[in-house]
C-alpha positions in Angstrom: 0.1 13.8 39.1 3.9 11.9 38.9 6.7 12.9 38.2 10.1 11.4 36.5 13.5 13.1 36.9 15.4 11.9 33.2 18.8 12.4 33.0 18.2 15.7 35.2 15.4 16.9 33.8 11.8 16.7 35.2 8.8 15.4 33.0 5.8 16.1 34.6 2.6 14.2 34.2 -0.7 15.2 35.6 -3.0 14.5 33.2 -2.2 10.8 34.0 -2.5 9.5 30.6 0.8 8.3 28.6 1.1 10.6 26.2 0.8 13.9 28.1 3.8 13.4 29.8 5.3 18.1 29.2 8.5 18.5 29.8 10.4 22.0 29.8 13.6 22.7 28.7 14.5 26.6 29.4 11.3 28.6 27.7 10.2 26.3 25.8 7.9 23.4 26.6 6.9 20.2 24.9 4.2 17.6 25.3 4.0 13.8 24.2 4.9 10.6 25.6 8.4 9.2 27.7 9.7 8.4 24.1 9.0 11.4 22.3 10.8 13.7 25.3 13.6 11.5 25.8 14.3 11.1 22.5 13.8 15.1 22.4 16.4 15.6 25.5 18.5 12.4 23.6 18.9 15.0 20.5 19.3 18.1 22.3 22.4 17.3 24.1 23.5 15.8 21.4 23.8 19.3 20.0 25.0 20.9 23.3 22.0 23.4 23.4 20.8 22.5 26.7 20.8 25.0 29.3 22.7 24.3 32.3 21.4 22.8 34.7 20.4 24.1 38.5 21.8 22.7 40.6 19.5 21.3 44.0 22.2 19.3 45.6 23.1 22.2 48.2 19.3 22.3 49.9 19.6 18.1 49.9 22.5 18.8 50.9 21.2 20.6 54.0 18.3 18.6 54.6 20.3 15.2 54.8 22.5 17.6 57.9 19.4 18.7 59.8 17.4 14.3 59.5 21.0 13.7 60.7 21.3 15.8 63.9 17.9 15.3 64.6 18.7 11.4 65.1 22.0 12.5 67.1 24.7 11.5 64.3 
């Protein structure tokens, strides 16, 4: 399975084919090529109808702090 992050959205390709990428925004799921899904993300951004993004940064920051602690920094 491959994952790609584009403009903060995760695109997933579990089948390995070029036109089977999956994008989930809110409760809507779309399947298509990377080009189609990128256009869809850009369109929704222009309309201003995207749901708020989840903030994963605190979890990432805690991982970094733990790794630095293990390294003695």
